[in-house]
C-alpha positions as CSV (number, residue, x, y, z in Angstrom):
1,M,-150.7,-104.7,-25.2
2,A,-151.6,-106.7,-22.4
3,G,-155.0,-106.8,-22.1
4,R,-157.2,-109.1,-24.3
5,Y,-159.6,-107.9,-26.9
6,Y,-163.1,-109.2,-26.4
7,E,-162.6,-112.4,-28.8
8,G,-160.1,-113.5,-26.6
9,F,-162.2,-113.9,-23.3
10,E,-164.0,-117.4,-23.3
11,R,-167.5,-117.7,-21.1
12,G,-166.4,-120.2,-17.9
13,E,-163.0,-119.1,-17.8
14,V,-160.9,-117.8,-14.6
15,I,-157.9,-116.8,-14.8
16,R,-155.6,-116.3,-12.0
17,H,-153.4,-112.8,-12.1
18,D,-149.6,-113.2,-10.6
19,T,-149.1,-109.8,-9.6
20,R,-150.1,-110.1,-5.4
21,R,-149.7,-106.9,-2.9
22,T,-148.9,-107.0,0.8
23,V,-151.0,-103.9,1.7
24,T,-149.3,-101.2,3.8
25,E,-150.5,-98.8,6.8
26,T,-150.0,-96.0,4.3
27,D,-152.2,-97.1,1.5
28,N,-155.0,-97.5,4.2
29,V,-154.4,-93.8,5.7
30,L,-153.5,-92.1,2.3
31,F,-157.1,-94.1,0.2
32,S,-158.9,-93.4,4.0
33,T,-157.9,-89.5,3.8
34,L,-158.1,-88.5,0.4
35,T,-161.4,-90.3,0.2
36,M,-162.5,-88.3,3.0
37,N,-163.3,-91.0,4.5
38,P,-162.6,-90.5,8.9
39,A,-163.8,-93.9,10.3
40,A,-162.1,-94.5,13.1
41,I,-162.2,-98.3,12.5
42,H,-160.1,-97.5,9.8
43,L,-157.6,-94.9,11.6
44,D,-157.4,-95.0,15.3
45,Y,-155.5,-97.3,16.7
46,D,-157.2,-97.0,20.2
47,Y,-161.1,-97.0,19.1
48,S,-160.1,-99.9,16.7
49,A,-158.5,-101.7,19.4
50,K,-162.0,-102.2,21.6
51,T,-163.5,-103.4,18.2
52,E,-164.1,-106.8,17.7
53,F,-161.1,-107.0,15.4
54,G,-158.5,-105.4,17.8
55,K,-157.0,-103.3,15.0
56,P,-157.9,-101.1,12.2
57,L,-159.4,-102.6,9.3
58,I,-158.4,-101.7,5.5
59,N,-161.0,-99.6,4.0
60,S,-163.1,-102.0,2.1
61,V,-163.2,-99.4,-1.1
62,F,-159.3,-99.8,-1.1
63,T,-159.7,-103.5,-0.8
64,L,-161.9,-103.4,-4.1
65,G,-159.8,-100.9,-6.0
66,L,-156.6,-103.3,-5.2
67,V,-158.5,-106.7,-6.6
68,V,-159.5,-105.2,-9.4
69,G,-156.6,-103.5,-10.4
70,L,-154.5,-107.2,-9.6
71,S,-156.6,-107.9,-12.9
72,V,-156.4,-105.2,-15.1
73,G,-152.9,-106.5,-16.9
74,D,-154.3,-109.7,-17.7
75,T,-158.0,-108.7,-18.9
76,T,-158.7,-105.2,-20.4
77,L,-155.0,-103.0,-20.0
78,G,-156.0,-101.1,-23.5
79,T,-158.6,-102.6,-24.8
80,T,-161.3,-101.7,-22.4
81,V,-163.7,-98.8,-23.5
82,G,-165.0,-98.4,-19.9
83,N,-166.6,-99.9,-16.9
84,L,-170.4,-100.3,-17.1
85,G,-171.3,-101.5,-13.7
86,W,-169.8,-103.2,-10.3
87,E,-172.9,-105.7,-9.1
88,E,-172.9,-107.5,-6.0
89,V,-169.6,-106.2,-4.0
90,K,-169.5,-108.5,-1.0
91,F,-166.8,-108.5,1.3
92,P,-167.0,-111.7,3.5
93,K,-163.5,-111.4,5.4
94,P,-161.8,-108.0,7.1
95,V,-158.4,-107.4,5.4
96,F,-155.5,-106.2,7.8
97,I,-152.2,-104.2,7.9
98,G,-149.8,-106.6,6.2
99,D,-152.6,-109.2,4.7
100,T,-151.0,-109.8,1.0
101,I,-154.1,-109.8,-1.6
102,R,-154.1,-112.2,-4.5
103,A,-156.9,-112.0,-7.2
104,E,-159.0,-114.1,-9.6
105,T,-161.4,-113.4,-12.6
106,E,-163.3,-115.7,-14.2
107,V,-165.5,-114.6,-16.9
108,I,-169.1,-115.1,-16.5
109,D,-171.3,-113.9,-19.3
110,M,-170.1,-111.9,-23.0
111,R,-172.5,-110.3,-25.4
112,V,-171.5,-108.3,-28.6
113,S,-173.2,-104.7,-27.9
114,K,-176.0,-104.1,-29.7
115,S,-175.7,-99.9,-29.5
116,R,-172.0,-100.3,-30.8
117,P,-170.7,-103.3,-33.2
118,T,-167.3,-103.0,-32.6
119,Q,-167.5,-103.4,-28.9
120,G,-169.1,-106.3,-26.4
121,I,-169.9,-106.5,-23.0
122,V,-167.9,-108.7,-20.9
123,T,-169.5,-109.6,-16.9
124,F,-166.1,-110.6,-14.6
125,L,-166.6,-112.0,-11.3
126,H,-163.4,-110.9,-9.6
127,R,-162.3,-112.5,-6.1
128,G,-159.5,-110.9,-3.7
129,R,-158.0,-113.2,-1.5
130,N,-155.4,-113.7,1.4
131,Q,-152.2,-115.4,2.6
132,R,-154.8,-117.6,4.5
133,D,-157.2,-118.3,1.1
134,E,-159.6,-116.6,2.5
135,V,-162.1,-115.2,0.2
136,V,-161.8,-111.0,1.4
137,C,-164.2,-109.3,-2.0
138,E,-166.0,-110.3,-4.7
139,C,-167.9,-108.2,-7.7
140,K,-169.3,-108.3,-10.7
141,R,-167.8,-105.7,-13.4
142,L,-169.3,-105.0,-16.2
143,A,-166.9,-104.2,-19.2
144,L,-167.2,-102.7,-22.4
145,M,-164.1,-104.0,-24.6
146,M,-163.4,-103.2,-27.9
147,R,-163.4,-106.2,-30.5
148,E,-160.4,-107.2,-32.8
149,P,-160.1,-104.7,-35.5
150,V,-160.9,-106.5,-38.6
């Protein structure tokens, strides 16, 4: 099992995830259309050329999913019961086709569940960075994690 149990985390630790991903036009078009987001800023090159960005932006919800997804193998794969919520989602820089995204996760809080003693709640701060080391996404995620079997 790749993920960690609750006890495998330490408050304050930073996990730098090795897997990176270059974002493609196909990613953006498929994600935007599958999620019913027809915004021209994501899909229309002519429209996007006239914006301050000069080209299509990657759908920010795709960026969020990618950043969290890059973290799963090192954190929650097989050991999470479920996500409890997202807080303070930010996109300080845009993502474009061809950008390569990497992620890091900081463990910012932990507590044993009061109602589920075999589980614990871990608060992660996920950060996504592009190839220029600019932060493109940041969010807090609360995960209900399995505790180590007794």
